[in-house]
C-alpha positions in Angstrom: -55.0 -27.7 -16.6 -51.3 -27.9 -18.3 -51.1 -28.8 -22.0 -47.8 -29.5 -22.6 -47.5 -31.3 -18.8 -50.1 -33.7 -20.2 -49.3 -33.9 -23.8 -46.3 -34.4 -26.0 -43.5 -31.8 -27.2 -42.2 -31.2 -29.9 -39.5 -29.3 -29.8 -38.0 -28.9 -33.1 -41.7 -27.8 -34.2 -41.8 -25.5 -37.6 -44.3 -23.5 -39.5 -43.4 -24.0 -43.2 -44.0 -19.5 -43.9 -43.6 -16.6 -41.0 -46.9 -15.3 -41.8 -50.4 -16.4 -41.1 -52.6 -16.7 -44.4 -50.3 -19.2 -45.9 -49.1 -21.0 -42.8 -52.9 -21.8 -41.4 -53.6 -22.6 -45.3 -50.7 -25.5 -44.7 -52.0 -26.7 -41.1 -55.6 -26.7 -42.5 -54.6 -28.8 -45.6 -51.5 -30.3 -45.1 -50.0 -29.0 -47.8 -47.0 -26.4 -48.4 -47.3 -23.1 -50.1 -46.2 -23.7 -53.3 -49.3 -26.5 -53.4 -51.8 -24.5 -51.6 -51.2 -21.1 -53.5 -52.8 -18.9 -51.0 -49.6 -16.5 -51.2 -50.0 -15.8 -54.9 -53.8 -15.9 -55.0 -54.3 -14.7 -51.4 -56.9 -17.2 -51.2 -56.8 -21.1 -50.7 -57.2 -23.0 -53.7 -60.6 -24.1 -53.9 -59.5 -28.0 -55.1 -57.6 -27.9 -51.9 -59.3 -30.4 -49.3 -59.3 -29.0 -45.5 -59.2 -30.9 -42.5 -62.6 -29.7 -41.8 -63.6 -31.1 -44.9 -62.6 -34.8 -44.0 -63.7 -34.5 -40.7 -67.0 -33.4 -41.7 -67.8 -36.2 -44.4 -67.0 -38.6 -42.1 -69.7 -37.4 -39.6 -68.1 -35.1 -37.8 -69.6 -31.6 -36.6 -66.8 -28.7 -37.6 -67.2 -25.1 -36.1 -64.4 -22.7 -36.1 -64.0 -19.3 -33.8 -61.4 -17.3 -35.4 -59.7 -13.6 -34.7 -57.2 -13.3 -37.5 -58.9 -11.6 -40.7 -56.3 -13.5 -42.6 -58.3 -16.4 -41.9 -61.6 -15.4 -41.8 -61.2 -12.9 -43.8 -64.1 -12.8 -47.3 -62.0 -14.6 -50.5 -59.5 -16.4 -48.4 -61.3 -19.6 -48.3 -60.1 -21.2 -45.4 -63.7 -21.4 -43.5 -63.9 -24.6 -46.1 -65.8 -27.4 -44.4 -66.8 -25.8 -41.1 -70.3 -25.8 -40.2 -69.9 -22.1 -39.2 -66.9 -20.5 -38.8 -66.8 -17.5 -36.7 -65.1 -14.2 -37.2 -64.7 -12.8 -33.4 -63.6 -9.4 -34.3 -63.8 -8.0 -30.4 -65.0 -4.7 -28.8 -63.2 -2.3 -31.1 -64.1 -4.2 -34.4 -61.0 -3.3 -36.0 -58.4 -4.1 -33.4 -57.9 -7.9 -32.4 -60.2 -9.7 -30.0 -58.6 -10.4 -26.6 -59.2 -14.4 -25.7 -61.4 -14.4 -23.5 -63.9 -13.0 -25.9 -63.0 -15.9 -28.0 -64.3 -17.9 -25.3 -67.4 -16.1 -24.4 -68.6 -18.0 -27.5 -66.6 -21.2 -27.4 -67.3 -22.4 -24.1 -71.3 -22.4 -24.3 -70.9 -24.2 -28.0 -69.2 -26.9 -26.2 -72.1 -27.5 -24.2 -74.2 -27.9 -27.4 -72.3 -30.5 -29.3 -73.6 -33.0 -26.6 -72.4 -36.5 -28.0 -71.4 -36.0 -31.3 -67.7 -35.8 -32.7 -66.6 -32.2 -33.2 -63.7 -30.7 -34.9 -62.9 -27.2 -33.2 -60.4 -25.0 -34.3 -59.9 -21.9 -32.5 -57.7 -19.0 -33.6 -56.5 -16.7 -31.0 -54.3 -13.7 -31.5 -53.0 -13.1 -28.7 -50.1 -12.8 -28.3 -49.7 -10.7 -31.4 -48.9 -6.8 -32.0 -50.0 -4.4 -30.8 -49.0 -6.0 -27.4 -51.8 -4.9 -25.4 -52.1 -7.4 -22.4 -55.1 -7.3 -20.3 -55.2 -5.3 -17.2 -54.6 -8.1 -14.9 -51.3 -9.0 -16.8 -50.2 -5.8 -17.3 -47.3 -4.6 -16.1 -46.4 -8.9 -14.3 -43.0 -8.2 -16.3 -42.5 -4.6 -16.4 -38.7 -3.5 -15.3 -39.4 -1.2 -12.3 -36.2 0.8 -13.7 -37.7 1.7 -16.9 -38.4 5.0 -17.5 -39.0 5.0 -20.9 -42.5 6.1 -23.6 -42.7 2.7 -24.9 -47.0 1.8 -24.3 -49.0 -1.1 -25.5 -50.2 1.1 -28.3 -46.4 1.6 -29.7 -45.6 -1.5 -30.2 -46.6 -2.4 -34.3 -43.8 -2.6 -36.3 -44.5 0.6 -37.9 -44.5 2.3 -34.9 -41.5 0.8 -33.7 -39.0 1.7 -36.7 -40.4 5.0 -37.0 -38.8 6.2 -33.7 -35.1 5.9 -32.0 -35.0 2.8 -29.0 -32.6 2.0 -27.0 -32.1 -1.2 -24.7 -34.3 -0.7 -22.5 -37.0 0.6 -24.7 -36.7 -3.4 -26.6 -37.0 -5.0 -23.1 -40.1 -3.0 -22.3 -41.4 -4.3 -25.5 -40.4 -8.2 -25.0 -41.8 -7.8 -21.2 -45.4 -6.5 -22.5 -45.3 -9.9 -25.7 -44.6 -11.9 -22.6 -47.2 -10.7 -20.3 -49.5 -11.6 -23.7 -48.2 -14.9 -23.5 -48.8 -15.5 -19.6 -52.3 -13.7 -20.6 -52.7 -16.6 -23.5 -51.4 -19.6 -21.7 -54.1 -18.8 -19.0 -56.9 -18.9 -21.0 -56.0 -21.8 -22.5 -55.7 -23.5 -19.3 -59.5 -22.0 -19.2 -60.7 -23.9 -22.0 -59.2 -27.2 -21.2 -60.3 -27.2 -17.7 -64.1 -26.6 -20.0 -62.9 -29.7 -21.3 -62.7 -31.3 -17.8 -65.6 -29.9 -16.8 -67.7 -31.3 -19.3 -66.5 -34.9 -19.3 -64.8 -34.3 -22.5 -60.9 -33.9 -21.9 -60.5 -37.8 -21.6 -61.8 -38.3 -24.7 -60.6 -35.2 -26.7 -57.5 -34.9 -28.7 -55.9 -31.7 -28.6 -53.3 -29.4 -30.3 -51.6 -26.6 -29.3 -49.3 -24.6 -31.2 -49.0 -21.4 -33.6 -49.0 -20.0 -37.1 -45.7 -18.8 -37.0 -43.3 -17.1 -34.6 -42.1 -13.2 -33.8 -39.2 -11.2 -33.6 -38.6 -8.7 -31.2 -35.7 -7.3 -32.3 -33.5 -10.2 -32.4 -32.0 -9.6 -35.4 -33.0 -5.8 -35.8 -36.7 -6.8 -36.9 -40.0 -6.8 -35.4 -43.2 -9.1 -35.7 -42.8 -11.7 -38.2 -42.9 -11.6 -42.3 -40.0 -11.9 -44.6 -37.5 -13.7 -42.7 -37.1 -17.0 -42.1 -34.9 -16.5 -38.7 -35.9 -19.2 -36.3 -37.2 -16.8 -34.0 -40.1 -16.5 -36.8 -40.6 -20.3 -37.8 -40.2 -22.2 -35.0 -43.4 -22.7 -33.2 -44.8 -24.4 -30.3 -46.7 -27.9 -31.4 -48.0 -30.0 -28.3 -50.4 -33.2 -28.7 -52.3 -34.9 -26.5 -55.8 -36.9 -25.5 -56.6 -40.5 -26.6 -53.7 -42.0 -29.0 -51.2 -40.6 -27.1 -49.2 -43.1 -24.7 -46.4 -42.6 -22.7 -44.9 -40.3 -19.9 -47.3 -37.2 -19.4 -45.1 -34.0 -20.7 -42.7 -36.5 -23.1 -40.5 -34.4 -25.0 -39.6 -35.4 -28.3 -36.6 -33.6 -30.5 -37.0 -34.9 -34.4 -38.6 -32.1 -36.4 -41.8 -31.9 -36.4 -43.8 -29.6 -39.5 -47.1 -27.9 -39.3 -47.9 -29.7 -42.4 -48.1 -32.2 -40.0 -50.9 -31.9 -38.2 -53.9 -33.1 -40.7 -52.1 -36.2 -41.3 -51.7 -36.9 -37.7 -55.4 -36.1 -36.4 -56.6 -38.1 -39.6 -54.4 -40.9 -38.1 -55.6 -40.5 -34.3 -59.1 -40.3 -35.2 -59.3 -43.3 -37.4 -60.7 -41.3 -40.7 -59.3 -42.7 -43.9 -56.8 -40.4 -46.1 -58.4 -40.3 -49.3 -56.5 -37.2 -51.0 -52.7 -36.9 -50.5 -51.1 -34.6 -48.3 -47.4 -33.2 -48.0 -47.1 -34.0 -44.2 -46.7 -37.4 -42.6 -48.0 -38.9 -39.9 -46.9 -38.2 -36.7 -48.4 -40.8 -34.5 -46.0 -43.4 -34.2 -44.2 -40.8 -32.6 -46.9 -40.1 -30.1 -47.6 -43.8 -29.5 -43.8 -44.3 -28.1 -40.5 -43.7 -28.8 -39.2 -42.8 -32.1 -40.8 -42.7 -35.0 -40.6 -44.4 -38.5 -39.7 -41.0 -40.2 -37.0 -39.7 -37.5 -34.6 -39.5 -40.2 -36.3 -39.3 -43.2 -34.1 -37.2 -45.7 -37.8 -36.7 -48.1 -39.3 -34.9 -45.1 -37.0 -32.3 -44.1 -37.8 -28.8 -42.4 -38.4 -26.8 -45.6 -39.5 -23.3 -45.5 -40.2 -20.0 -47.9 -42.0 -16.4 -47.9 -42.9 -15.7 -51.5 -45.3 -13.0 -51.1 -46.6 -10.0 -54.0 -45.7 -7.0 -53.7 -42.5 -7.5 -52.1 -39.0 -7.1 -53.4 -37.5 -11.1 -53.1 -38.2 -14.5 -52.1 -36.8 -16.1 -49.4 -36.9 -20.3 -48.9 -34.9 -22.0 -46.2 -34.0 -25.8 -45.5 -33.3 -27.1 -42.1 -31.1 -30.3 -42.4 -30.3 -31.9 -39.2 -28.5 -29.3 -37.5 -27.7 -27.1 -40.1 -29.6 -24.6 -41.8 -29.3 -22.8 -45.7 -31.8 -19.8 -46.5 -31.9 -18.2 -49.7 -32.7 -14.7 -51.1 -33.8 -14.4 -54.4 -34.2 -10.8 -55.6 -36.9 -10.6 -57.9 -35.2 -7.8 -60.2 -32.0 -8.9 -60.6 -32.6 -12.6 -59.9 -29.6 -13.0 -58.1 -29.3 -15.1 -55.6 -27.5 -15.2 -52.2 -27.1 -18.4 -49.7 -26.4 -18.1 -46.3 -25.2 -21.2 -43.9 -25.9 -21.5 -40.0 -24.4 -24.2 -37.2 -27.9 -24.6 -35.4 -25.9 -26.5 -32.5 -23.2 -23.8 -31.8 -25.1 -21.2 -33.2 -28.9 -21.4 -32.2 -29.2 -17.5 -32.6 -28.2 -17.5 -36.0 -25.4 -14.6 -35.9 -22.4 -16.6 -37.7 -22.9 -16.8 -41.5 -20.6 -19.8 -42.3 -21.1 -20.1 -46.2 -17.5 -19.2 -46.7 -16.0 -21.9 -44.2 -17.9 -24.6 -44.8 -18.0 -25.0 -48.7 -18.7 -28.6 -49.0 -22.0 -28.6 -46.3 -23.2 -25.1 -48.5 -23.2 -27.3 -51.7 -24.7 -29.9 -49.9 -27.7 -28.1 -48.9 -27.8 -26.4 -52.0 -28.5 -29.1 -53.6 -30.9 -30.3 -51.5 -32.8 -27.2 -51.0 -32.6 -26.8 -54.9 -34.2 -30.2 -55.7 -37.2 -29.5 -52.9 -39.2 -27.5 -55.6 -39.5 -31.0 -57.7 -40.4 -33.3 -54.6 -42.8 -31.2 -53.8 -44.6 -31.4 -57.2 -44.1 -35.7 -56.9 -46.1 -35.6 -53.5 -48.7 -33.2 -55.1 -48.7 -31.5 -57.8 -49.6 -27.3 -57.3 -53.7 -26.8 -57.2 -55.6 -24.7 -59.5 -55.2 -21.3 -57.7 -58.3 -19.5 -56.9 -59.2 -15.9 -58.4 -57.4 -13.1 -56.6 -59.8 -11.2 -54.2 -59.5 -7.9 -52.6 -60.4 -7.8 -48.8 -63.7 -6.5 -47.9 -63.3 -2.8 -46.5 -64.1 -4.4 -42.4 -61.3 -7.1 -42.8 -59.1 -4.7 -44.5 -59.1 -2.2 -41.2 -58.8 -5.2 -38.8 -55.6 -6.4 -40.3 -54.2 -2.7 -40.7 -55.2 -1.9 -36.6 -53.3 -5.5 -36.5 -49.8 -3.8 -38.3 -50.2 -5.6 -41.6 -50.0 -3.7 -44.8 -52.8 -4.1 -46.9 -52.7 -4.0 -51.1 -55.4 -1.8 -52.2 -56.2 -4.3 -54.9 -55.3 -8.0 -55.6 -52.0 -8.8 -55.3 -50.5 -9.1 -58.9 
């Protein structure tokens, strides 16, 4: 079954942070990282009310199957509200589980739900570096003329940066990534078909999305984090099921954010919005063309990368065709703003800050106003006490290519 063909596709969907922990926390709370606090403390603020908590108190069974240590790690707090959060570590324990290993646990659970309403959160890590597609997909997109030595195990950022690469090597990494995407796409079809076979598909709201994108040397770097280019912050977002009207495969051009998923699901499921969120309800868009927020200036595409231990912070804002990205250095406080026209320069190659001063000043003012706007919506929640990852979680994160500090972040 084809999720995009059956649902509504948001062509301009965005995460709010270019790595898993703050982005997933925003997905599960409807709040920006500056509010839920997971970037600073490494843990979700206990006062945050998650999607699972909201569904569970309305009588729904809530389950999560997660193959990423940034979500299931000890002390992270993203398991709040789930009746059970299953950590899927994979056959080698320290490396990421392929999605078929997750499905082996998820599909029997579908039978166990019976007639009770359920919220099921499945977080896979295909595709994720190292790009290591299963044998049935390995080589599917390989260039037969490639004579280099790049293997799946070499596709971690730290490995790629340590060796000289030519254009054929870069294409080889991208081919491996595409093979992993094809594998993930097939496994999604398996899950959707399983819902259909059990008579659940027509009464189940399905959301398909990513927590972030991936840079494949588009701007000279690899993987994700510490950059706010489109390849890292634009994500797939497809919604389908009860409450979604119009022709199958309808595509919506207006921006949608990862923080919008929670209020949208509450609306579609008829669950009260008790605690405030910073996302908006996309349901009006799902039930007909347009939507009341299509030109809502108070709900811009707002981006941030604030990670303890780095030497700089990044902030971004998209306003229609225009996008500003600000870099603020920790030591000096110096800042630099760059400006892109995504309509004429979708690959973000040309900084127009010098040639479009009036446009730059306008977006600077809007970016400067964002912190106060977010605080007015929901004040920052008291942060959780920082905690270091357990050894098993640390090993898995390191195997996924993340640099894990020895102790709690400052």
